[in-house]
mmCIF file as Biopython writes it, N, C-alpha, C and O atoms, coordinates in Angstrom:
data_model
#
loop_
_atom_site.group_PDB
_atom_site.id
_atom_site.type_symbol
_atom_site.label_atom_id
_atom_site.label_alt_id
_atom_site.label_comp_id
_atom_site.label_asym_id
_atom_site.label_entity_id
_atom_site.label_seq_id
_atom_site.pdbx_PDB_ins_code
_atom_site.Cartn_x
_atom_site.Cartn_y
_atom_site.Cartn_z
_atom_site.occupancy
_atom_site.B_iso_or_equiv
_atom_site.auth_seq_id
_atom_site.auth_asym_id
_atom_site.pdbx_PDB_model_num
ATOM 1   N N  . UNK A ? 1  ? 0.840   -1.182 0.000  1.0 0.0 1  A 1 
ATOM 2   C CA . UNK A ? 1  ? 0.000   0.000  0.000  1.0 0.0 1  A 1 
ATOM 3   C C  . UNK A ? 1  ? 0.890   1.252  0.000  1.0 0.0 1  A 1 
ATOM 4   O O  . UNK A ? 1  ? 1.840   1.323  0.780  1.0 0.0 1  A 1 
ATOM 5   N N  . UNK A ? 2  ? 0.599   2.238  -0.859 1.0 0.0 2  A 1 
ATOM 6   C CA . UNK A ? 2  ? 1.440   3.441  -0.885 1.0 0.0 2  A 1 
ATOM 7   C C  . UNK A ? 2  ? 1.223   4.312  0.346  1.0 0.0 2  A 1 
ATOM 8   O O  . UNK A ? 2  ? 0.228   4.186  1.059  1.0 0.0 2  A 1 
ATOM 9   N N  . UNK A ? 3  ? 2.187   5.199  0.569  1.0 0.0 3  A 1 
ATOM 10  C CA . UNK A ? 3  ? 2.084   6.123  1.702  1.0 0.0 3  A 1 
ATOM 11  C C  . UNK A ? 3  ? 0.927   7.094  1.478  1.0 0.0 3  A 1 
ATOM 12  O O  . UNK A ? 3  ? 0.575   7.422  0.344  1.0 0.0 3  A 1 
ATOM 13  N N  . UNK A ? 4  ? 0.344   7.545  2.596  1.0 0.0 4  A 1 
ATOM 14  C CA . UNK A ? 4  ? -0.732  8.518  2.509  1.0 0.0 4  A 1 
ATOM 15  C C  . UNK A ? 4  ? -0.128  9.908  2.410  1.0 0.0 4  A 1 
ATOM 16  O O  . UNK A ? 4  ? 0.763   10.251 3.186  1.0 0.0 4  A 1 
ATOM 17  N N  . UNK A ? 5  ? -0.599  10.710 1.466  1.0 0.0 5  A 1 
ATOM 18  C CA . UNK A ? 5  ? -0.056  12.057 1.295  1.0 0.0 5  A 1 
ATOM 19  C C  . UNK A ? 5  ? -0.679  13.015 2.308  1.0 0.0 5  A 1 
ATOM 20  O O  . UNK A ? 5  ? -1.849  12.888 2.671  1.0 0.0 5  A 1 
ATOM 21  N N  . UNK A ? 6  ? 0.122   13.968 2.752  1.0 0.0 6  A 1 
ATOM 22  C CA . UNK A ? 6  ? -0.345  14.997 3.673  1.0 0.0 6  A 1 
ATOM 23  C C  . UNK A ? 6  ? -1.246  15.973 2.925  1.0 0.0 6  A 1 
ATOM 24  O O  . UNK A ? 6  ? -0.918  16.399 1.818  1.0 0.0 6  A 1 
ATOM 25  N N  . UNK A ? 7  ? -2.365  16.323 3.518  1.0 0.0 7  A 1 
ATOM 26  C CA . UNK A ? 7  ? -3.273  17.300 2.923  1.0 0.0 7  A 1 
ATOM 27  C C  . UNK A ? 7  ? -2.682  18.691 3.158  1.0 0.0 7  A 1 
ATOM 28  O O  . UNK A ? 7  ? -2.642  19.168 4.292  1.0 0.0 7  A 1 
ATOM 29  N N  . UNK A ? 8  ? -2.224  19.338 2.085  1.0 0.0 8  A 1 
ATOM 30  C CA . UNK A ? 8  ? -1.461  20.582 2.209  1.0 0.0 8  A 1 
ATOM 31  C C  . UNK A ? 8  ? -2.292  21.749 2.745  1.0 0.0 8  A 1 
ATOM 32  O O  . UNK A ? 8  ? -1.767  22.598 3.465  1.0 0.0 8  A 1 
ATOM 33  N N  . UNK A ? 9  ? -3.585  21.800 2.401  1.0 0.0 9  A 1 
ATOM 34  C CA . UNK A ? 9  ? -4.444  22.865 2.924  1.0 0.0 9  A 1 
ATOM 35  C C  . UNK A ? 9  ? -4.604  22.764 4.427  1.0 0.0 9  A 1 
ATOM 36  O O  . UNK A ? 9  ? -4.620  23.778 5.125  1.0 0.0 9  A 1 
ATOM 37  N N  . UNK A ? 10 ? -4.722  21.542 4.928  1.0 0.0 10 A 1 
ATOM 38  C CA . UNK A ? 10 ? -4.847  21.326 6.369  1.0 0.0 10 A 1 
ATOM 39  C C  . UNK A ? 10 ? -3.539  21.632 7.082  1.0 0.0 10 A 1 
ATOM 40  O O  . UNK A ? 10 ? -3.531  22.157 8.195  1.0 0.0 10 A 1 
ATOM 41  N N  . UNK A ? 11 ? -2.438  21.297 6.428  1.0 0.0 11 A 1 
ATOM 42  C CA . UNK A ? 11 ? -1.122  21.532 7.024  1.0 0.0 11 A 1 
ATOM 43  C C  . UNK A ? 11 ? -0.889  23.017 7.282  1.0 0.0 11 A 1 
ATOM 44  O O  . UNK A ? 11 ? -0.253  23.389 8.268  1.0 0.0 11 A 1 
ATOM 45  N N  . UNK A ? 12 ? -1.411  23.869 6.386  1.0 0.0 12 A 1 
ATOM 46  C CA . UNK A ? 12 ? -1.246  25.310 6.529  1.0 0.0 12 A 1 
ATOM 47  C C  . UNK A ? 12 ? -2.143  25.889 7.622  1.0 0.0 12 A 1 
ATOM 48  O O  . UNK A ? 12 ? -1.815  26.930 8.192  1.0 0.0 12 A 1 
ATOM 49  N N  . UNK A ? 13 ? -3.254  25.245 7.924  1.0 0.0 13 A 1 
ATOM 50  C CA . UNK A ? 13 ? -4.234  25.793 8.860  1.0 0.0 13 A 1 
ATOM 51  C C  . UNK A ? 13 ? -4.152  25.220 10.268 1.0 0.0 13 A 1 
ATOM 52  O O  . UNK A ? 13 ? -4.489  25.904 11.234 1.0 0.0 13 A 1 
ATOM 53  N N  . UNK A ? 14 ? -3.712  23.979 10.394 1.0 0.0 14 A 1 
ATOM 54  C CA . UNK A ? 14 ? -3.748  23.286 11.681 1.0 0.0 14 A 1 
ATOM 55  C C  . UNK A ? 14 ? -2.371  22.820 12.108 1.0 0.0 14 A 1 
ATOM 56  O O  . UNK A ? 14 ? -1.470  22.651 11.287 1.0 0.0 14 A 1 
ATOM 57  N N  . UNK A ? 15 ? -2.223  22.614 13.425 1.0 0.0 15 A 1 
ATOM 58  C CA . UNK A ? 15 ? -1.024  21.999 13.983 1.0 0.0 15 A 1 
ATOM 59  C C  . UNK A ? 15 ? -1.476  20.813 14.827 1.0 0.0 15 A 1 
ATOM 60  O O  . UNK A ? 15 ? -2.556  20.836 15.418 1.0 0.0 15 A 1 
ATOM 61  N N  . UNK A ? 16 ? -0.646  19.781 14.878 1.0 0.0 16 A 1 
ATOM 62  C CA . UNK A ? 16 ? -0.934  18.640 15.735 1.0 0.0 16 A 1 
ATOM 63  C C  . UNK A ? 16 ? -0.070  18.780 16.982 1.0 0.0 16 A 1 
ATOM 64  O O  . UNK A ? 16 ? 1.145   18.956 16.884 1.0 0.0 16 A 1 
ATOM 65  N N  . UNK A ? 17 ? -0.692  18.703 18.147 1.0 0.0 17 A 1 
ATOM 66  C CA . UNK A ? 17 ? 0.044   18.836 19.402 1.0 0.0 17 A 1 
ATOM 67  C C  . UNK A ? 17 ? 0.819   17.557 19.684 1.0 0.0 17 A 1 
ATOM 68  O O  . UNK A ? 17 ? 0.654   16.554 18.990 1.0 0.0 17 A 1 
ATOM 69  N N  . UNK A ? 18 ? 1.659   17.601 20.703 1.0 0.0 18 A 1 
ATOM 70  C CA . UNK A ? 18 ? 2.454   16.439 21.084 1.0 0.0 18 A 1 
ATOM 71  C C  . UNK A ? 18 ? 1.610   15.260 21.519 1.0 0.0 18 A 1 
ATOM 72  O O  . UNK A ? 18 ? 2.020   14.109 21.372 1.0 0.0 18 A 1 
ATOM 73  N N  . UNK A ? 19 ? 0.420   15.544 22.060 1.0 0.0 19 A 1 
ATOM 74  C CA . UNK A ? 19 ? -0.467  14.460 22.507 1.0 0.0 19 A 1 
ATOM 75  C C  . UNK A ? 19 ? -1.396  13.993 21.393 1.0 0.0 19 A 1 
ATOM 76  O O  . UNK A ? 19 ? -2.240  13.126 21.621 1.0 0.0 19 A 1 
ATOM 77  N N  . UNK A ? 20 ? -1.256  14.556 20.183 1.0 0.0 20 A 1 
ATOM 78  C CA . UNK A ? 20 ? -2.043  14.095 19.046 1.0 0.0 20 A 1 
ATOM 79  C C  . UNK A ? 20 ? -3.370  14.804 18.853 1.0 0.0 20 A 1 
ATOM 80  O O  . UNK A ? 20 ? -4.227  14.334 18.104 1.0 0.0 20 A 1 
ATOM 81  N N  . UNK A ? 21 ? -3.543  15.935 19.524 1.0 0.0 21 A 1 
ATOM 82  C CA . UNK A ? 21 ? -4.777  16.701 19.336 1.0 0.0 21 A 1 
ATOM 83  C C  . UNK A ? 21 ? -4.563  17.765 18.270 1.0 0.0 21 A 1 
ATOM 84  O O  . UNK A ? 21 ? -3.427  18.087 17.922 1.0 0.0 21 A 1 
ATOM 85  N N  . UNK A ? 22 ? -5.657  18.307 17.756 1.0 0.0 22 A 1 
ATOM 86  C CA . UNK A ? 22 ? -5.600  19.300 16.696 1.0 0.0 22 A 1 
ATOM 87  C C  . UNK A ? 22 ? -5.726  20.695 17.286 1.0 0.0 22 A 1 
ATOM 88  O O  . UNK A ? 22 ? -6.604  20.953 18.109 1.0 0.0 22 A 1 
ATOM 89  N N  . UNK A ? 23 ? -4.846  21.595 16.862 1.0 0.0 23 A 1 
ATOM 90  C CA . UNK A ? 23 ? -4.854  22.975 17.329 1.0 0.0 23 A 1 
ATOM 91  C C  . UNK A ? 23 ? -5.188  23.851 16.130 1.0 0.0 23 A 1 
ATOM 92  O O  . UNK A ? 23 ? -4.548  23.749 15.084 1.0 0.0 23 A 1 
ATOM 93  N N  . UNK A ? 24 ? -6.201  24.722 16.285 1.0 0.0 24 A 1 
ATOM 94  C CA . UNK A ? 24 ? -6.618  25.569 15.177 1.0 0.0 24 A 1 
ATOM 95  C C  . UNK A ? 24 ? -6.990  26.953 15.685 1.0 0.0 24 A 1 
ATOM 96  O O  . UNK A ? 24 ? -7.227  27.151 16.876 1.0 0.0 24 A 1 
ATOM 97  N N  . UNK A ? 25 ? -7.038  27.912 14.757 1.0 0.0 25 A 1 
ATOM 98  C CA . UNK A ? 25 ? -7.469  29.264 15.107 1.0 0.0 25 A 1 
ATOM 99  C C  . UNK A ? 25 ? -8.987  29.365 15.018 1.0 0.0 25 A 1 
ATOM 100 O O  . UNK A ? 25 ? -9.636  28.574 14.334 1.0 0.0 25 A 1 
ATOM 101 N N  . UNK A ? 26 ? -9.535  30.340 15.713 1.0 0.0 26 A 1 
ATOM 102 C CA . UNK A ? 26 ? -10.975 30.567 15.662 1.0 0.0 26 A 1 
ATOM 103 C C  . UNK A ? 26 ? -11.359 31.197 14.320 1.0 0.0 26 A 1 
ATOM 104 O O  . UNK A ? 26 ? -10.630 32.037 13.792 1.0 0.0 26 A 1 
ATOM 105 N N  . UNK A ? 27 ? -12.471 30.800 13.789 1.0 0.0 27 A 1 
ATOM 106 C CA . UNK A ? 27 ? -12.973 31.381 12.539 1.0 0.0 27 A 1 
ATOM 107 C C  . UNK A ? 27 ? -13.750 32.658 12.842 1.0 0.0 27 A 1 
ATOM 108 O O  . UNK A ? 27 ? -14.236 32.839 13.958 1.0 0.0 27 A 1 
ATOM 109 N N  . UNK A ? 28 ? -13.869 33.544 11.854 1.0 0.0 28 A 1 
ATOM 110 C CA . UNK A ? 28 ? -14.733 34.714 11.973 1.0 0.0 28 A 1 
ATOM 111 C C  . UNK A ? 28 ? -14.043 36.000 12.380 1.0 0.0 28 A 1 
ATOM 112 O O  . UNK A ? 28 ? -14.701 36.915 12.874 1.0 0.0 28 A 1 
ATOM 113 N N  . UNK A ? 29 ? -12.732 36.097 12.187 1.0 0.0 29 A 1 
ATOM 114 C CA . UNK A ? 29 ? -12.034 37.314 12.602 1.0 0.0 29 A 1 
ATOM 115 C C  . UNK A ? 29 ? -11.157 37.878 11.484 1.0 0.0 29 A 1 
ATOM 116 O O  . UNK A ? 29 ? -10.111 38.467 11.758 1.0 0.0 29 A 1 
ATOM 117 N N  . UNK A ? 30 ? -11.567 37.706 10.249 1.0 0.0 30 A 1 
ATOM 118 C CA . UNK A ? 30 ? -10.786 38.213 9.117  1.0 0.0 30 A 1 
ATOM 119 C C  . UNK A ? 30 ? -11.355 39.513 8.557  1.0 0.0 30 A 1 
ATOM 120 O O  . UNK A ? 30 ? -10.601 40.440 8.263  1.0 0.0 30 A 1 
ATOM 121 N N  . UNK A ? 31 ? -12.651 39.590 8.411  1.0 0.0 31 A 1 
ATOM 122 C CA . UNK A ? 31 ? -13.251 40.786 7.823  1.0 0.0 31 A 1 
ATOM 123 C C  . UNK A ? 31 ? -14.640 40.989 8.411  1.0 0.0 31 A 1 
ATOM 124 O O  . UNK A ? 31 ? -15.130 40.159 9.176  1.0 0.0 31 A 1 
ATOM 125 N N  . UNK A ? 32 ? -15.270 42.109 8.044  1.0 0.0 32 A 1 
ATOM 126 C CA . UNK A ? 32 ? -16.582 42.513 8.585  1.0 0.0 32 A 1 
ATOM 127 C C  . UNK A ? 32 ? -16.544 42.633 10.112 1.0 0.0 32 A 1 
ATOM 128 O O  . UNK A ? 32 ? -17.439 42.158 10.810 1.0 0.0 32 A 1 
ATOM 129 N N  . UNK A ? 33 ? -15.494 43.276 10.608 1.0 0.0 33 A 1 
ATOM 130 C CA . UNK A ? 33 ? -15.293 43.350 12.059 1.0 0.0 33 A 1 
ATOM 131 C C  . UNK A ? 33 ? -15.945 44.568 12.710 1.0 0.0 33 A 1 
ATOM 132 O O  . UNK A ? 33 ? -16.082 44.620 13.932 1.0 0.0 33 A 1 
ATOM 133 N N  . UNK A ? 34 ? -16.344 45.538 11.906 1.0 0.0 34 A 1 
ATOM 134 C CA . UNK A ? 34 ? -16.829 46.787 12.504 1.0 0.0 34 A 1 
ATOM 135 C C  . UNK A ? 34 ? -18.124 46.612 13.289 1.0 0.0 34 A 1 
ATOM 136 O O  . UNK A ? 34 ? -18.331 47.302 14.287 1.0 0.0 34 A 1 
ATOM 137 N N  . UNK A ? 35 ? -18.996 45.710 12.861 1.0 0.0 35 A 1 
ATOM 138 C CA . UNK A ? 35 ? -20.261 45.545 13.579 1.0 0.0 35 A 1 
ATOM 139 C C  . UNK A ? 35 ? -20.176 44.512 14.703 1.0 0.0 35 A 1 
ATOM 140 O O  . UNK A ? 35 ? -21.128 44.352 15.467 1.0 0.0 35 A 1 
ATOM 141 N N  . UNK A ? 36 ? -19.047 43.811 14.811 1.0 0.0 36 A 1 
ATOM 142 C CA . UNK A ? 36 ? -18.896 42.837 15.890 1.0 0.0 36 A 1 
ATOM 143 C C  . UNK A ? 36 ? -18.408 43.550 17.145 1.0 0.0 36 A 1 
ATOM 144 O O  . UNK A ? 36 ? -17.610 44.484 17.067 1.0 0.0 36 A 1 
ATOM 145 N N  . UNK A ? 37 ? -18.886 43.109 18.290 1.0 0.0 37 A 1 
ATOM 146 C CA . UNK A ? 37 ? -18.521 43.759 19.545 1.0 0.0 37 A 1 
ATOM 147 C C  . UNK A ? 37 ? -17.083 43.403 19.911 1.0 0.0 37 A 1 
ATOM 148 O O  . UNK A ? 37 ? -16.525 42.415 19.433 1.0 0.0 37 A 1 
ATOM 149 N N  . UNK A ? 38 ? -16.501 44.236 20.773 1.0 0.0 38 A 1 
ATOM 150 C CA . UNK A ? 38 ? -15.138 43.988 21.244 1.0 0.0 38 A 1 
ATOM 151 C C  . UNK A ? 38 ? -15.037 42.668 21.984 1.0 0.0 38 A 1 
ATOM 152 O O  . UNK A ? 38 ? -14.050 41.946 21.848 1.0 0.0 38 A 1 
ATOM 153 N N  . UNK A ? 39 ? -16.059 42.355 22.767 1.0 0.0 39 A 1 
ATOM 154 C CA . UNK A ? 39 ? -16.074 41.103 23.525 1.0 0.0 39 A 1 
ATOM 155 C C  . UNK A ? 39 ? -16.044 39.905 22.582 1.0 0.0 39 A 1 
ATOM 156 O O  . UNK A ? 39 ? -15.321 38.936 22.813 1.0 0.0 39 A 1 
ATOM 157 N N  . UNK A ? 40 ? -16.833 39.986 21.527 1.0 0.0 40 A 1 
ATOM 158 C CA . UNK A ? 40 ? -16.904 38.892 20.551 1.0 0.0 40 A 1 
ATOM 159 C C  . UNK A ? 40 ? -15.555 38.700 19.849 1.0 0.0 40 A 1 
ATOM 160 O O  . UNK A ? 40 ? -15.100 37.572 19.662 1.0 0.0 40 A 1 
ATOM 161 N N  . UNK A ? 41 ? -14.925 39.809 19.465 1.0 0.0 41 A 1 
ATOM 162 C CA . UNK A ? 41 ? -13.627 39.738 18.791 1.0 0.0 41 A 1 
ATOM 163 C C  . UNK A ? 41 ? -12.535 39.230 19.730 1.0 0.0 41 A 1 
ATOM 164 O O  . UNK A ? 41 ? -11.637 38.500 19.308 1.0 0.0 41 A 1 
ATOM 165 N N  . UNK A ? 42 ? -12.613 39.617 20.997 1.0 0.0 42 A 1 
ATOM 166 C CA . UNK A ? 42 ? -11.650 39.154 22.002 1.0 0.0 42 A 1 
ATOM 167 C C  . UNK A ? 42 ? -11.727 37.647 22.174 1.0 0.0 42 A 1 
ATOM 168 O O  . UNK A ? 42 ? -10.701 36.974 22.280 1.0 0.0 42 A 1 
ATOM 169 N N  . UNK A ? 43 ? -12.935 37.123 22.203 1.0 0.0 43 A 1 
ATOM 170 C CA . UNK A ? 43 ? -13.121 35.682 22.372 1.0 0.0 43 A 1 
ATOM 171 C C  . UNK A ? 43 ? -12.676 34.895 21.151 1.0 0.0 43 A 1 
ATOM 172 O O  . UNK A ? 43 ? -12.363 33.710 21.261 1.0 0.0 43 A 1 
ATOM 173 N N  . UNK A ? 44 ? -12.644 35.533 19.999 1.0 0.0 44 A 1 
ATOM 174 C CA . UNK A ? 44 ? -12.190 34.867 18.777 1.0 0.0 44 A 1 
ATOM 175 C C  . UNK A ? 44 ? -10.673 34.905 18.616 1.0 0.0 44 A 1 
ATOM 176 O O  . UNK A ? 44 ? -10.132 34.324 17.674 1.0 0.0 44 A 1 
ATOM 177 N N  . UNK A ? 45 ? -9.992  35.582 19.526 1.0 0.0 45 A 1 
ATOM 178 C CA . UNK A ? 45 ? -8.559  35.811 19.385 1.0 0.0 45 A 1 
ATOM 179 C C  . UNK A ? 45 ? -7.717  34.549 19.567 1.0 0.0 45 A 1 
ATOM 180 O O  . UNK A ? 45 ? -6.744  34.352 18.839 1.0 0.0 45 A 1 
ATOM 181 N N  . UNK A ? 46 ? -8.062  33.713 20.500 1.0 0.0 46 A 1 
ATOM 182 C CA . UNK A ? 46 ? -7.209  32.592 20.871 1.0 0.0 46 A 1 
ATOM 183 C C  . UNK A ? 46 ? -7.301  31.398 19.947 1.0 0.0 46 A 1 
ATOM 184 O O  . UNK A ? 46 ? -8.024  31.409 18.951 1.0 0.0 46 A 1 
ATOM 185 N N  . UNK A ? 47 ? -6.550  30.365 20.302 1.0 0.0 47 A 1 
ATOM 186 C CA . UNK A ? 47 ? -6.594  29.111 19.549 1.0 0.0 47 A 1 
ATOM 187 C C  . UNK A ? 47 ? -7.494  28.122 20.279 1.0 0.0 47 A 1 
ATOM 188 O O  . UNK A ? 47 ? -7.806  28.289 21.458 1.0 0.0 47 A 1 
ATOM 189 N N  . UNK A ? 48 ? -7.900  27.094 19.551 1.0 0.0 48 A 1 
ATOM 190 C CA . UNK A ? 48 ? -8.803  26.084 20.087 1.0 0.0 48 A 1 
ATOM 191 C C  . UNK A ? 48 ? -8.155  24.718 19.920 1.0 0.0 48 A 1 
ATOM 192 O O  . UNK A ? 48 ? -7.572  24.424 18.876 1.0 0.0 48 A 1 
ATOM 193 N N  . UNK A ? 49 ? -8.258  23.892 20.939 1.0 0.0 49 A 1 
ATOM 194 C CA . UNK A ? 49 ? -7.811  22.508 20.834 1.0 0.0 49 A 1 
ATOM 195 C C  . UNK A ? 49 ? -9.024  21.682 20.424 1.0 0.0 49 A 1 
ATOM 196 O O  . UNK A ? 49 ? -10.007 21.596 21.159 1.0 0.0 49 A 1 
ATOM 197 N N  . UNK A ? 50 ? -8.944  21.084 19.255 1.0 0.0 50 A 1 
ATOM 198 C CA . UNK A ? 50 ? -10.062 20.330 18.685 1.0 0.0 50 A 1 
ATOM 199 C C  . UNK A ? 50 ? -9.959  18.867 19.104 1.0 0.0 50 A 1 
ATOM 200 O O  . UNK A ? 50 ? -8.940  18.217 18.869 1.0 0.0 50 A 1 
ATOM 201 N N  . UNK A ? 51 ? -11.002 18.361 19.714 1.0 0.0 51 A 1 
ATOM 202 C CA . UNK A ? 51 ? -11.054 16.948 20.066 1.0 0.0 51 A 1 
ATOM 203 C C  . UNK A ? 51 ? -12.267 16.343 19.374 1.0 0.0 51 A 1 
ATOM 204 O O  . UNK A ? 51 ? -13.017 17.050 18.702 1.0 0.0 51 A 1 
ATOM 205 N N  . UNK A ? 52 ? -12.455 15.089 19.529 1.0 0.0 52 A 1 
ATOM 206 C CA . UNK A ? 52 ? -13.610 14.436 18.926 1.0 0.0 52 A 1 
ATOM 207 C C  . UNK A ? 52 ? -13.308 13.907 17.539 1.0 0.0 52 A 1 
ATOM 208 O O  . UNK A ? 52 ? -12.158 13.890 17.100 1.0 0.0 52 A 1 
ATOM 209 N N  . UNK A ? 53 ? -14.354 13.475 16.855 1.0 0.0 53 A 1 
ATOM 210 C CA . UNK A ? 53 ? -14.207 12.795 15.578 1.0 0.0 53 A 1 
ATOM 211 C C  . UNK A ? 53 ? -13.592 13.670 14.492 1.0 0.0 53 A 1 
ATOM 212 O O  . UNK A ? 53 ? -12.734 13.218 13.733 1.0 0.0 53 A 1 
ATOM 213 N N  . UNK A ? 54 ? -14.034 14.921 14.420 1.0 0.0 54 A 1 
ATOM 214 C CA . UNK A ? 54 ? -13.518 15.806 13.379 1.0 0.0 54 A 1 
ATOM 215 C C  . UNK A ? 54 ? -12.025 16.071 13.568 1.0 0.0 54 A 1 
ATOM 216 O O  . UNK A ? 54 ? -11.262 16.076 12.602 1.0 0.0 54 A 1 
ATOM 217 N N  . UNK A ? 55 ? -11.620 16.290 14.806 1.0 0.0 55 A 1 
ATOM 218 C CA . UNK A ? 55 ? -10.204 16.498 15.097 1.0 0.0 55 A 1 
ATOM 219 C C  . UNK A ? 55 ? -9.366  15.296 14.718 1.0 0.0 55 A 1 
ATOM 220 O O  . UNK A ? 55 ? -8.290  15.446 14.139 1.0 0.0 55 A 1 
ATOM 221 N N  . UNK A ? 56 ? -9.843  14.108 15.037 1.0 0.0 56 A 1 
ATOM 222 C CA . UNK A ? 56 ? -9.111  12.881 14.715 1.0 0.0 56 A 1 
ATOM 223 C C  . UNK A ? 56 ? -8.982  12.690 13.215 1.0 0.0 56 A 1 
ATOM 224 O O  . UNK A ? 56 ? -7.945  12.244 12.723 1.0 0.0 56 A 1 
ATOM 225 N N  . UNK A ? 57 ? -10.045 13.031 12.487 1.0 0.0 57 A 1 
ATOM 226 C CA . UNK A ? 57 ? -10.036 12.909 11.030 1.0 0.0 57 A 1 
ATOM 227 C C  . UNK A ? 57 ? -8.937  13.785 10.420 1.0 0.0 57 A 1 
ATOM 228 O O  . UNK A ? 57 ? -8.189  13.336 9.551  1.0 0.0 57 A 1 
ATOM 229 N N  . UNK A ? 58 ? -8.846  15.025 10.876 1.0 0.0 58 A 1 
ATOM 230 C CA . UNK A ? 58 ? -7.849  15.937 10.327 1.0 0.0 58 A 1 
ATOM 231 C C  . UNK A ? 58 ? -6.433  15.583 10.751 1.0 0.0 58 A 1 
ATOM 232 O O  . UNK A ? 58 ? -5.487  15.814 9.998  1.0 0.0 58 A 1 
ATOM 233 N N  . UNK A ? 59 ? -6.273  15.028 11.943 1.0 0.0 59 A 1 
ATOM 234 C CA . UNK A ? 59 ? -4.940  14.569 12.377 1.0 0.0 59 A 1 
ATOM 235 C C  . UNK A ? 59 ? -4.463  13.461 11.458 1.0 0.0 59 A 1 
ATOM 236 O O  . UNK A ? 59 ? -3.297  13.441 11.063 1.0 0.0 59 A 1 
ATOM 237 N N  . UNK A ? 60 ? -5.350  12.539 11.113 1.0 0.0 60 A 1 
ATOM 238 C CA . UNK A ? 60 ? -4.992  11.448 10.186 1.0 0.0 60 A 1 
ATOM 239 C C  . UNK A ? 60 ? -4.641  11.973 8.817  1.0 0.0 60 A 1 
ATOM 240 O O  . UNK A ? 60 ? -3.682  11.503 8.204  1.0 0.0 60 A 1 
ATOM 241 N N  . UNK A ? 61 ? -5.403  12.949 8.314  1.0 0.0 61 A 1 
ATOM 242 C CA . UNK A ? 61 ? -5.152  13.537 6.996  1.0 0.0 61 A 1 
ATOM 243 C C  . UNK A ? 61 ? -3.766  14.187 6.959  1.0 0.0 61 A 1 
ATOM 244 O O  . UNK A ? 61 ? -3.096  14.187 5.926  1.0 0.0 61 A 1 
ATOM 245 N N  . UNK A ? 62 ? -3.348  14.740 8.103  1.0 0.0 62 A 1 
ATOM 246 C CA . UNK A ? 62 ? -2.061  15.426 8.157  1.0 0.0 62 A 1 
ATOM 247 C C  . UNK A ? 62 ? -0.907  14.484 8.437  1.0 0.0 62 A 1 
ATOM 248 O O  . UNK A ? 62 ? 0.231   14.933 8.577  1.0 0.0 62 A 1 
ATOM 249 N N  . UNK A ? 63 ? -1.167  13.203 8.523  1.0 0.0 63 A 1 
ATOM 250 C CA . UNK A ? 63 ? -0.098  12.238 8.711  1.0 0.0 63 A 1 
ATOM 251 C C  . UNK A ? 63 ? 0.204   11.909 10.160 1.0 0.0 63 A 1 
ATOM 252 O O  . UNK A ? 63 ? 1.185   11.223 10.444 1.0 0.0 63 A 1 
ATOM 253 N N  . UNK A ? 64 ? -0.620  12.386 11.079 1.0 0.0 64 A 1 
ATOM 254 C CA . UNK A ? 64 ? -0.429  12.073 12.484 1.0 0.0 64 A 1 
ATOM 255 C C  . UNK A ? 64 ? -1.159  10.792 12.853 1.0 0.0 64 A 1 
ATOM 256 O O  . UNK A ? 64 ? -1.768  10.145 12.001 1.0 0.0 64 A 1 
ATOM 257 N N  . UNK A ? 65 ? -1.093  10.433 14.121 1.0 0.0 65 A 1 
ATOM 258 C CA . UNK A ? 65 ? -1.762  9.220  14.596 1.0 0.0 65 A 1 
ATOM 259 C C  . UNK A ? 65 ? -2.856  9.631  15.575 1.0 0.0 65 A 1 
ATOM 260 O O  . UNK A ? 65 ? -2.579  10.238 16.609 1.0 0.0 65 A 1 
ATOM 261 N N  . UNK A ? 66 ? -4.099  9.294  15.241 1.0 0.0 66 A 1 
ATOM 262 C CA . UNK A ? 66 ? -5.215  9.656  16.110 1.0 0.0 66 A 1 
ATOM 263 C C  . UNK A ? 66 ? -5.617  8.503  16.996 1.0 0.0 66 A 1 
ATOM 264 O O  . UNK A ? 66 ? -6.545  8.633  17.795 1.0 0.0 66 A 1 
#
């Protein structure tokens, strides 16, 4: 069986932590920011550790072990 190729779009957007979880940025903070409240924008600032089925799927796509 050939090697599985890394999904390049996912590689640019996500990182896999040492424990095998997915780390991603919050969506919704690129444009149309003037009508969003400061509190809402502040909460979108940080990163999120993704767990569950979707996180495992993307870790596998990126060549990690879920």
